[in-house]
C-alpha positions as CSV (number, residue, x, y, z in Angstrom):
1,X,103.7,141.3,75.5
2,X,105.1,137.5,76.0
3,X,108.2,138.4,77.8
4,X,106.1,140.7,80.5
5,X,103.6,137.6,80.7
6,X,106.5,135.2,81.2
7,X,107.9,137.5,83.8
8,X,104.6,137.8,85.4
9,X,104.2,134.3,85.8
10,X,107.8,133.9,87.1
11,X,107.0,136.3,89.8
12,X,104.1,134.4,90.7
13,X,106.0,131.3,91.3
14,X,108.5,133.1,93.2
15,X,105.7,134.5,95.5
16,X,104.2,131.0,96.0
17,X,107.6,129.5,96.9
18,X,108.8,132.5,98.9
19,X,106.0,134.3,100.8
20,X,104.9,131.5,103.0
21,X,108.1,131.6,105.1
22,X,108.0,135.3,105.9
23,X,103.9,136.0,105.7
24,X,101.8,132.5,105.9
25,X,99.4,132.0,102.9
26,X,97.1,130.2,104.9
27,X,96.2,132.7,106.9
28,X,94.8,134.8,104.0
29,X,97.6,136.9,103.2
30,X,98.1,138.3,100.0
31,X,101.1,139.4,98.1
32,X,99.8,143.1,98.5
33,X,100.5,142.5,102.0
34,X,103.6,140.9,101.5
35,X,105.0,143.8,99.5
36,X,103.6,146.1,102.2
37,X,105.8,145.1,104.8
38,X,108.8,144.8,102.5
39,X,108.3,148.5,101.9
40,X,107.5,148.9,105.8
41,X,110.4,147.2,106.3
42,X,112.8,149.6,104.4
43,X,111.1,152.7,106.0
44,X,111.9,151.6,109.3
45,X,115.4,150.6,108.6
46,X,116.0,154.1,107.1
47,X,114.4,155.9,109.9
48,X,116.1,153.6,112.4
49,X,119.5,154.4,110.5
50,X,118.7,158.4,110.8
51,X,118.1,158.0,114.4
52,X,121.2,155.8,114.7
53,X,123.5,158.5,113.0
54,X,122.1,161.4,115.0
55,X,122.6,159.7,117.9
56,X,126.0,158.8,117.1
57,X,127.0,162.3,115.7
58,X,125.7,163.7,119.3
59,X,127.6,161.5,121.5
60,X,130.6,162.0,119.6
61,X,130.3,165.7,119.7
62,X,129.7,165.4,123.6
63,X,132.6,162.9,124.2
64,X,135.2,163.2,121.6
65,X,134.9,166.5,119.7
66,X,138.2,166.6,118.2
67,X,137.8,163.2,116.8
68,X,134.5,163.9,115.4
69,X,136.1,167.0,113.7
70,X,138.9,164.9,112.2
71,X,137.1,161.6,110.9
72,X,133.4,163.0,110.4
73,X,134.1,166.0,108.4
74,X,131.0,167.8,107.2
75,X,128.4,165.0,108.7
76,X,127.4,166.9,111.8
77,X,126.4,169.5,109.4
78,X,124.7,167.2,106.9
79,X,122.7,165.6,109.8
80,X,121.6,169.0,111.2
81,X,120.2,170.2,107.7
82,X,118.3,167.0,107.4
83,X,116.5,167.8,110.7
84,X,116.0,171.1,109.6
85,X,114.6,170.5,106.1
86,X,111.2,168.4,105.3
87,X,113.3,165.2,104.9
88,X,113.7,164.6,108.4
89,X,109.9,164.7,108.9
90,X,109.1,162.8,106.3
91,X,111.5,159.9,107.2
92,X,110.0,159.7,110.8
93,X,106.2,159.6,109.5
94,X,107.4,156.7,107.0
95,X,109.2,155.1,110.2
96,X,106.2,155.3,112.2
97,X,103.9,154.2,109.4
98,X,106.4,151.0,108.9
99,X,106.1,150.2,112.7
100,X,102.2,150.4,112.4
101,X,102.1,148.2,109.4
102,X,104.0,145.2,111.3
103,X,101.8,146.0,114.3
104,X,98.5,145.7,112.1
105,X,99.7,142.5,110.9
106,X,101.4,140.9,113.8
107,X,98.6,138.1,114.0
108,X,99.9,136.8,110.8
109,X,103.6,136.8,111.7
110,X,103.2,134.0,114.4
111,X,105.1,130.8,114.5
112,X,108.6,132.4,114.5
113,X,107.9,134.6,111.3
114,X,109.4,137.7,113.4
115,X,112.7,136.4,113.3
116,X,113.3,136.3,109.6
117,X,111.8,139.9,109.2
118,X,114.3,140.9,111.8
119,X,117.1,139.5,110.5
120,X,116.3,141.0,107.1
121,X,115.7,144.4,108.7
122,X,119.5,143.8,110.5
123,X,121.0,143.0,106.9
124,X,119.2,146.0,105.3
125,X,120.4,148.3,108.0
126,X,124.2,146.8,107.3
127,X,123.5,147.5,103.7
128,X,122.6,151.0,104.3
129,X,125.5,151.9,106.5
130,X,127.9,150.4,104.0
131,X,126.4,152.8,101.4
132,X,126.7,155.5,103.6
133,X,130.3,154.5,104.0
134,X,130.9,154.4,100.1
135,X,129.4,157.9,99.4
136,X,132.0,159.1,102.2
137,X,134.8,157.1,100.4
138,X,134.1,159.0,96.9
139,X,134.5,162.3,98.7
140,X,137.5,161.2,100.3
141,X,139.0,159.7,97.0
142,X,138.2,163.3,95.2
143,X,140.0,165.1,98.0
144,X,142.9,162.8,97.8
145,X,143.5,163.4,94.3
146,X,143.2,167.2,94.9
147,X,145.6,167.1,97.6
148,X,148.0,165.1,95.4
149,X,147.5,167.7,92.6
150,X,148.3,170.8,94.9
151,X,151.0,169.1,96.5
152,X,149.4,169.4,100.1
153,X,151.1,166.8,101.9
154,X,149.8,167.6,105.0
155,X,146.1,167.6,104.0
156,X,146.7,164.4,102.1
157,X,147.9,162.5,105.3
158,X,144.8,163.6,107.2
159,X,142.3,162.6,104.3
160,X,144.3,159.1,104.2
161,X,143.4,158.8,107.8
162,X,139.8,159.4,107.4
163,X,139.8,156.7,104.1
164,X,141.7,154.3,106.7
165,X,139.0,154.9,109.5
166,X,136.2,154.3,106.8
167,X,137.7,151.0,105.8
168,X,137.9,149.7,109.8
169,X,134.8,150.7,110.4
170,X,133.1,148.6,106.9
171,X,135.2,145.8,107.7
172,X,133.0,144.3,110.7
173,X,130.0,145.3,109.1
174,X,130.8,143.5,106.0
175,X,131.9,140.3,107.8
176,X,128.3,140.5,110.0
177,X,126.5,141.0,106.4
178,X,128.4,137.8,105.2
179,X,127.2,135.6,108.4
180,X,124.0,136.8,108.6
181,X,122.7,136.4,104.6
182,X,123.7,132.5,104.6
183,X,122.3,132.1,108.3
184,X,118.8,133.6,107.1
185,X,119.4,131.4,104.0
186,X,119.8,128.3,105.8
187,X,116.9,128.6,108.2
188,X,114.9,129.3,105.4
189,X,116.0,126.2,103.8
190,X,115.4,124.2,106.9
191,X,111.7,125.3,106.7
192,X,111.1,124.7,102.9
193,X,112.8,121.7,102.8
194,X,110.7,120.4,105.9
195,X,107.5,121.7,104.5
196,X,108.0,120.1,101.0
197,X,109.2,116.7,102.5
198,X,106.1,116.5,104.9
199,X,103.7,117.3,101.7
200,X,105.7,114.5,99.8
201,X,105.1,112.2,102.5
202,X,101.3,113.2,103.0
203,X,98.6,111.1,101.5
204,X,101.0,109.0,99.4
205,X,101.8,111.8,97.0
206,X,105.5,110.3,96.8
207,X,103.7,107.2,95.5
208,X,101.6,108.9,93.1
209,X,104.1,111.2,91.7
210,X,105.9,107.9,90.1
211,X,109.1,109.9,89.3
212,X,110.8,106.9,87.2
213,X,108.2,107.1,84.7
214,X,110.3,109.5,82.4
215,X,108.2,109.4,79.4
216,X,105.0,109.9,81.7
217,X,105.5,112.1,84.7
218,X,106.6,115.6,84.2
219,X,107.9,115.8,87.8
220,X,111.4,114.3,87.6
221,X,114.1,113.6,90.5
222,X,111.9,115.0,93.2
223,X,115.1,114.0,95.6
224,X,116.9,116.8,93.7
225,X,114.0,119.2,94.0
226,X,113.8,118.7,97.8
227,X,117.4,118.7,98.6
228,X,119.5,120.7,95.7
229,X,117.2,122.7,94.3
230,X,115.4,124.1,97.5
231,X,118.8,124.8,98.9
232,X,120.0,126.6,95.9
233,X,116.3,128.2,95.8
234,X,116.5,129.7,99.3
235,X,120.5,130.7,98.8
236,X,120.2,132.5,95.5
237,X,116.3,134.2,96.2
238,X,117.8,135.7,99.4
239,X,120.9,136.7,98.1
240,X,119.4,138.3,94.8
241,X,116.8,139.9,97.0
242,X,119.7,141.5,99.1
243,X,121.7,142.3,96.1
244,X,118.7,144.3,94.6
245,X,118.0,146.0,97.9
246,X,121.7,147.1,97.7
247,X,121.6,148.2,94.2
248,X,118.5,150.3,94.9
249,X,120.2,151.8,98.0
250,X,123.3,152.5,95.6
251,X,121.5,154.0,93.1
252,X,119.7,156.6,94.8
253,X,123.0,157.2,97.3
254,X,125.2,158.0,94.1
255,X,122.8,159.2,91.6
256,X,122.6,162.5,94.0
257,X,126.4,162.4,94.0
258,X,126.5,162.1,90.1
259,X,123.7,164.7,89.2
260,X,125.4,166.9,91.3
261,X,128.7,166.4,89.4
262,X,127.1,166.6,85.9
263,X,123.3,166.3,84.9
264,X,124.3,165.2,81.4
265,X,126.5,162.4,82.7
266,X,123.6,161.0,84.9
267,X,121.2,161.1,82.0
268,X,123.7,159.2,79.8
269,X,124.3,156.4,82.2
270,X,120.3,155.8,82.5
271,X,120.2,155.7,78.8
272,X,123.1,153.5,78.3
273,X,121.8,150.8,81.1
274,X,118.4,150.8,79.6
275,X,119.7,149.6,76.1
276,X,122.2,147.3,77.7
277,X,119.7,146.0,79.9
278,X,117.2,145.3,77.2
279,X,119.6,143.6,74.8
280,X,121.0,141.2,77.5
281,X,117.5,140.2,78.7
282,X,116.4,139.4,75.0
283,X,119.6,137.5,74.2
284,X,119.3,135.7,77.4
285,X,115.8,134.3,76.9
286,X,117.0,130.9,75.6
287,X,119.5,130.7,78.7
288,X,116.5,130.1,81.1
289,X,115.5,127.1,79.0
290,X,118.8,125.5,78.6
291,X,119.3,125.9,82.5
292,X,116.3,124.1,83.1
293,X,117.0,121.2,81.1
294,X,120.7,120.9,82.3
295,X,119.0,120.5,86.0
296,X,116.8,117.9,84.6
297,X,119.4,116.0,82.7
298,X,122.1,116.3,85.4
299,X,119.5,114.7,88.1
300,X,118.6,112.0,85.5
301,X,122.6,110.9,84.8
302,X,122.9,111.1,88.5
303,X,120.1,108.5,89.0
304,X,121.3,106.2,86.5
305,X,124.7,105.8,88.5
306,X,123.0,105.5,92.1
307,X,120.8,102.6,90.3
308,X,123.8,100.6,89.1
309,X,125.0,101.2,92.6
310,X,121.8,100.2,94.1
311,X,121.7,97.2,91.6
312,X,125.4,96.0,91.8
313,X,125.0,92.3,92.6
314,X,122.1,91.8,90.1
315,X,124.1,93.4,87.3
316,X,127.0,91.4,88.1
317,X,125.3,88.1,88.0
318,X,123.8,89.3,84.7
319,X,127.1,90.5,83.5
320,X,125.1,93.4,82.2
321,X,128.0,96.0,82.6
322,X,127.7,96.6,78.5
323,X,124.0,97.5,78.7
324,X,124.5,99.5,81.8
325,X,127.5,101.4,80.2
326,X,125.3,102.1,77.2
327,X,122.3,103.4,79.5
328,X,124.8,105.7,81.2
329,X,126.2,107.1,78.0
330,X,122.7,108.0,76.7
331,X,122.3,109.9,79.7
332,X,125.5,111.5,80.0
333,X,125.2,112.4,76.4
334,X,121.9,114.1,76.9
335,X,123.8,116.1,79.8
336,X,127.0,116.9,77.2
337,X,124.5,118.1,74.2
338,X,122.7,120.1,76.3
339,X,125.7,121.9,77.9
340,X,127.3,122.5,74.8
341,X,124.4,124.8,73.5
342,X,124.3,126.0,77.2
343,X,128.2,127.2,76.7
344,X,127.7,128.6,73.2
345,X,124.7,131.0,74.6
346,X,126.9,132.0,77.7
347,X,129.9,132.6,75.6
348,X,127.3,135.0,73.3
349,X,126.3,136.6,76.5
350,X,129.6,137.1,77.8
351,X,130.6,138.9,74.8
352,X,127.6,141.3,75.4
353,X,128.8,141.9,79.0
354,X,132.3,142.5,78.3
355,X,131.5,145.1,75.8
356,X,129.0,146.6,77.7
357,X,131.5,146.9,80.7
358,X,134.2,147.9,78.5
359,X,132.6,150.8,76.7
360,X,131.0,152.0,80.0
361,X,134.4,153.1,81.0
362,X,134.6,155.7,78.1
363,X,131.5,157.6,79.1
364,X,133.1,159.7,82.1
365,X,136.2,160.7,80.6
366,X,133.8,161.6,77.2
367,X,131.7,163.9,79.7
368,X,133.9,165.4,82.2
369,X,136.6,165.8,80.1
370,X,135.5,168.8,78.3
371,X,134.4,170.8,81.4
372,X,137.5,170.0,82.9
373,X,139.5,171.5,80.4
374,X,137.2,174.3,80.6
375,X,138.2,174.6,84.2
376,X,134.6,174.0,85.6
377,X,135.5,171.7,87.8
378,X,138.6,170.5,89.6
379,X,140.8,167.4,88.8
380,X,139.5,165.4,91.8
381,X,136.1,165.3,90.0
382,X,137.6,162.5,87.7
383,X,138.2,160.2,90.4
384,X,134.7,160.9,92.1
385,X,132.7,160.7,88.9
386,X,134.2,157.4,87.9
387,X,133.5,156.3,91.6
388,X,129.9,157.4,91.4
389,X,129.3,156.4,87.8
390,X,130.6,152.8,88.5
391,X,128.3,152.5,91.3
392,X,125.5,153.6,89.9
393,X,126.2,151.7,86.5
394,X,126.8,148.6,88.4
395,X,123.6,149.0,90.5
396,X,121.3,149.6,87.1
397,X,123.3,146.7,85.5
398,X,122.2,144.2,87.7
399,X,120.4,141.8,85.4
400,X,123.5,142.5,82.8
401,X,125.9,141.4,85.4
402,X,124.1,138.3,86.6
403,X,121.9,137.1,83.7
404,X,123.6,133.4,83.7
405,X,122.8,133.3,87.9
406,X,119.5,134.6,87.4
407,X,118.1,132.0,84.3
408,X,119.8,129.4,86.5
409,X,117.2,130.7,89.4
410,X,114.6,131.1,87.2
411,X,115.1,127.5,86.1
412,X,115.2,126.5,89.9
413,X,112.1,128.3,90.5
414,X,110.1,126.5,87.9
415,X,111.2,123.2,88.8
416,X,110.4,123.8,92.6
417,X,107.3,125.3,92.3
418,X,106.3,122.8,89.7
419,X,107.2,120.1,92.3
420,X,105.1,121.8,94.9
421,X,102.2,122.6,93.0
422,X,102.0,118.8,92.0
423,X,102.5,117.8,95.5
424,X,99.8,119.9,96.7
425,X,97.6,119.0,93.9
426,X,97.9,115.1,94.3
427,X,97.6,115.3,98.2
428,X,94.3,117.4,97.6
429,X,93.1,114.7,95.0
430,X,93.9,111.7,97.3
431,X,92.4,113.5,100.3
432,X,89.3,114.2,98.6
433,X,89.0,110.7,97.5
434,X,89.8,109.3,100.9
435,X,87.1,111.7,102.5
436,X,84.7,110.5,99.7
437,X,85.0,106.8,100.6
438,X,84.9,107.7,104.2
439,X,81.7,109.7,104.0
440,X,80.0,106.9,101.6
441,X,77.0,105.1,103.9
442,X,77.2,101.6,105.0
443,X,77.0,99.1,102.0
444,X,73.5,97.7,102.8
445,X,71.5,95.3,101.1
446,X,74.3,95.5,97.8
447,X,74.7,92.1,96.5
448,X,73.9,90.2,99.4
449,X,76.5,92.3,101.7
450,X,75.2,92.9,105.0
451,X,75.7,96.6,106.5
452,X,79.0,96.8,108.3
453,X,81.2,99.2,110.0
454,X,84.9,99.6,108.9
455,X,85.6,96.4,110.8
456,X,85.7,94.8,107.2
457,X,87.3,95.1,103.9
458,X,83.9,95.8,101.8
459,X,84.3,96.2,97.8
460,X,81.0,96.7,96.2
461,X,80.5,96.8,92.4
462,X,84.1,98.0,91.8
463,X,85.8,98.3,88.4
464,X,89.6,98.6,88.5
465,X,91.7,100.3,85.8
466,X,95.3,101.3,86.3
467,X,96.0,104.9,86.6
468,X,97.0,106.6,83.1
469,X,95.5,103.5,81.5
470,X,92.3,102.2,80.0
471,X,92.7,98.6,80.3
472,X,90.0,97.3,82.9
473,X,91.5,94.7,85.0
474,X,88.1,93.6,87.2
475,X,84.7,94.5,86.5
476,X,81.7,95.0,89.1
477,X,83.6,92.9,91.8
478,X,81.8,92.8,95.1
479,X,83.2,90.7,98.2
480,X,83.9,91.1,101.9
481,X,87.0,89.8,103.8
482,X,85.4,89.8,107.7
483,X,87.6,89.5,110.9
484,X,89.6,86.1,110.7
485,X,88.5,85.6,107.2
486,X,91.3,84.8,104.7
487,X,91.2,85.5,100.8
488,X,93.9,83.8,98.0
489,X,94.1,85.8,95.0
490,X,94.9,83.8,92.0
491,X,95.0,84.1,88.0
492,X,97.5,84.2,85.3
493,X,100.2,86.8,85.4
494,X,99.7,89.9,84.5
495,X,95.8,89.5,85.4
496,X,95.7,92.1,88.1
497,X,96.6,90.3,91.1
498,X,98.9,92.8,92.8
499,X,96.8,95.7,91.2
500,X,93.9,94.0,93.2
501,X,96.0,94.2,96.5
502,X,96.9,97.9,95.6
503,X,92.8,98.6,95.5
504,X,92.4,97.0,98.8
505,X,95.2,99.0,100.3
506,X,94.3,102.3,99.5
507,X,97.1,102.7,96.6
508,X,94.7,102.7,93.6
509,X,91.3,104.2,93.4
510,X,88.5,102.4,92.1
511,X,87.4,103.6,88.6
512,X,83.8,103.0,89.8
513,X,82.0,101.4,92.9
514,X,83.3,101.7,96.8
515,X,85.9,100.3,98.5
516,X,85.8,100.6,102.6
517,X,88.7,99.5,104.5
518,X,89.7,99.2,108.2
519,X,91.2,102.1,110.0
520,X,94.9,103.5,109.6
521,X,97.2,101.1,111.8
522,X,94.5,98.0,111.4
523,X,95.6,97.3,107.8
524,X,99.2,96.4,106.9
525,X,100.7,95.3,103.2
526,X,103.7,92.8,103.2
527,X,105.0,93.1,99.3
528,X,107.1,90.3,97.9
529,X,110.1,91.9,98.4
530,X,110.1,93.6,101.6
531,X,111.0,97.4,102.5
532,X,114.4,97.6,103.9
533,X,114.8,101.3,105.4
534,X,118.1,103.0,106.1
535,X,118.5,102.4,109.7
536,X,119.1,100.0,112.9
537,X,118.0,96.1,113.1
538,X,115.7,97.4,115.5
539,X,114.2,100.1,113.4
540,X,114.0,97.4,110.6
541,X,111.7,95.4,113.2
542,X,109.6,98.2,114.6
543,X,108.8,99.9,111.3
544,X,106.5,102.1,110.9
545,X,106.2,102.0,114.5
546,X,108.4,103.8,116.9
547,X,111.2,101.6,118.6
548,X,110.9,102.7,122.2
549,X,107.6,100.8,122.0
550,X,108.9,97.4,122.0
551,X,111.7,95.9,124.4
552,X,114.8,93.7,123.3
553,X,112.9,90.6,124.3
554,X,110.0,91.2,122.4
555,X,112.1,91.7,119.4
556,X,114.4,88.7,119.9
557,X,111.2,86.5,120.4
558,X,109.7,87.6,117.3
559,X,112.7,87.0,115.2
560,X,112.7,83.6,116.6
561,X,109.0,83.3,115.8
562,X,109.7,84.1,112.4
563,X,112.6,81.8,112.2
564,X,115.6,84.0,112.3
565,X,117.4,82.7,115.3
566,X,120.8,83.0,113.3
567,X,120.2,86.9,112.8
568,X,119.9,87.1,116.8
569,X,123.2,85.5,117.0
570,X,125.0,87.3,114.4
571,X,123.8,90.8,115.9
572,X,123.0,90.6,119.5
573,X,123.2,94.6,119.5
574,X,119.9,95.1,117.8
575,X,121.1,99.1,117.2
576,X,123.8,98.0,114.8
577,X,123.2,99.6,111.3
578,X,123.9,97.7,108.1
579,X,122.8,97.7,104.5
580,X,120.5,95.2,105.1
581,X,119.0,94.6,101.6
582,X,122.3,93.6,100.3
583,X,123.4,91.7,103.6
584,X,120.1,89.8,103.8
585,X,118.9,86.8,101.2
586,X,115.1,87.8,100.0
587,X,114.1,85.1,102.1
588,X,115.5,86.2,105.3
589,X,114.1,89.8,104.5
590,X,110.7,88.0,103.8
591,X,110.8,86.5,107.3
592,X,112.0,89.7,108.8
593,X,108.8,91.3,107.4
594,X,106.7,88.5,109.2
595,X,108.6,89.5,112.3
596,X,107.7,93.2,111.5
597,X,104.0,92.0,110.9
598,X,103.9,90.3,114.5
599,X,105.2,93.3,116.1
600,X,102.6,95.5,114.4
601,X,99.7,93.2,115.2
602,X,97.2,94.5,112.6
603,X,94.1,92.8,112.1
604,X,94.2,92.7,108.6
605,X,97.1,91.4,106.4
606,X,97.7,92.2,102.5
607,X,100.4,89.4,101.4
608,X,101.9,89.9,97.8
609,X,103.6,86.5,97.3
610,X,105.3,87.2,100.7
611,X,106.6,84.0,101.0
612,X,107.7,83.2,97.4
613,X,111.3,82.6,98.5
614,X,110.6,80.6,101.6
615,X,110.7,76.8,101.6
616,X,107.4,75.1,102.3
617,X,107.8,74.4,105.7
618,X,108.7,78.0,106.9
619,X,105.7,79.2,104.8
620,X,103.2,77.0,106.7
621,X,105.0,78.0,109.8
622,X,104.4,81.8,109.2
623,X,100.9,81.0,108.1
624,X,100.1,79.3,111.2
625,X,101.2,82.5,113.1
626,X,98.8,84.4,111.4
627,X,96.1,82.4,112.1
628,X,97.0,81.6,115.7
629,X,97.0,85.6,115.7
630,X,93.4,85.8,114.2
631,X,94.3,88.0,111.6
632,X,92.2,88.2,108.6
633,X,94.4,88.4,105.1
634,X,94.3,88.5,101.4
635,X,97.1,86.8,99.7
636,X,98.4,86.4,96.4
637,X,100.1,83.3,95.4
638,X,101.1,80.3,93.0
639,X,101.6,77.5,95.5
640,X,98.6,75.0,95.9
641,X,99.9,74.6,99.7
642,X,98.4,78.2,100.1
643,X,94.7,77.1,99.7
644,X,95.1,75.3,102.8
645,X,95.3,78.5,104.9
646,X,92.4,80.6,103.3
647,X,88.6,80.2,103.5
648,X,87.9,81.7,99.8
649,X,89.5,82.0,96.6
650,X,89.0,84.8,94.1
651,X,89.9,83.7,90.5
652,X,90.7,86.8,87.9
653,X,91.4,86.2,84.1
654,X,92.7,89.8,83.3
655,X,89.9,90.6,81.1
656,X,87.6,91.9,83.5
657,X,85.9,88.4,84.5
658,X,86.0,87.0,88.1
659,X,85.0,84.3,90.5
660,X,84.6,83.8,93.9
661,X,85.0,80.1,95.1
662,X,85.6,77.9,98.4
663,X,89.2,77.2,98.8
664,X,88.4,73.8,100.0
665,X,87.1,72.8,96.6
666,X,89.5,74.9,94.4
667,X,92.1,73.0,92.2
668,X,95.0,75.0,91.0
669,X,95.9,75.0,87.3
670,X,92.1,74.4,86.5
671,X,91.0,78.0,85.7
672,X,88.3,78.7,83.9
């Protein structure tokens, strides 16, 4: 039962990933409705194909009857027999039912969901037409061999002309199919990547994930999952879907041909394929886990190389090449060790696949030869039986022939669905925490804090414990930072100063108590090492606002105010793009962050040693700018000169205790 449970779980993951693009889950659509639409699509395509074939036969018979007789021998009679019997009525009933299904669910197919279904329908139609041509070719091949054996030259060349006509007809269909499948995959990838990127950047899920902590977080390398895994998933899942549809249509098309030749051969084929598929599935279970690990280890190795590139100067200063080589070799060793296991299992499965393929070639001969020698069939049956047998065998052996690809696909599904589930869970938890905090009543009468709106930073009886930790840094803290007030946070290294800023900024939740913050846009955080985005100087300054909001004069003015006049002269074109983290010193980056702060003009600012790389005079100038703008701010710092710009000092000791003292009477170096 375990393999079936694993298959059911994997199909559930596949549904959660694949269905929303074709039928949004948020509209209440179920997996049953999705499967119903898939069946309805096939019914509509089959019905449309029959109508299209009937129209083509009627038109060719009316306009070019001589060509119809030459290139479509027997086709008009087959079409007429379908309509004369029950099959024509059944197909038309299913065709109408399929259209009704799409009509009934039309409200759930809005927002452009019709286009992928239309493309899937066209692709299925092309597959069906190709299968029809292949069935016709099997009869053509039979007639060619019979004509050769009977030395009928004139008949032989007529049949060859029909064969050439079939090939000419199939070529543009194959070309269109080879374009539409990756095109639909590209559209799907764009939608899925945009969706995942949006959720990754919603409610700070990207921050909570903490993907660099390999020992704690199970979601490794989210960048790979959004880019590479999403691209692989959409391309492979669409390809697999089309191939399965093609395999099913091929099976039903050629099993009829095979059954008409010899029932025993058809039964032997089915038994052979079932045994071979079961054997290959059993042998390949290990392959899924190895492929999953390979994706993870390859991503870890690539991340290590990117890390070296991003920190090249620091590594060069430290002369840390040997240590980096050791770490890179460790990651590479994991890749090589896992791949060694992978190639062993792939070789084993390849042997099984080859054996399965080789022995399958004998079956048609073993079954057809006795009835041929008994003169019950003509020689052309050998060729037709081989074609039909190989087509049916290929369709029922899809898992056997694609097991390594399906194993990699299964690993990709697990990685992508795991990432999606984790991001959605984090996003939901953060949203619930935010709603809980926003829904709290005003902090009236608690520890002397008056009732206030969200125009202040209010902290009430808060305990601060870092995520995934049991260490309590702050216990039962209550304070208020009102407009135009300034708080300086001090204490020994590791006591929780930056952690307190994360709490105030909303990055970390409180283990106990409540925190009220100003609205989004009214509170801005400036870290010790400012964030430098990939973009132009204009975008650096305006971040996170839109660059269109500010004129060139405003941008140059704030650079002057932040004491970066040289930057204005060096880069008069504000749209120039450079590698800013490497080009600018830490002091220049900190001054640029203050220029960004002046442009955004929030009412509250959180500063985490934001002037540590600046001289005292520049630091004084920047803090004076904040005071002139009447901004309230919370600072972390170690310089005694910072006291002059603050009203209150919050002193932490790292064990949970704290003190609130007037800044004017506080003396650095005399902490309790």
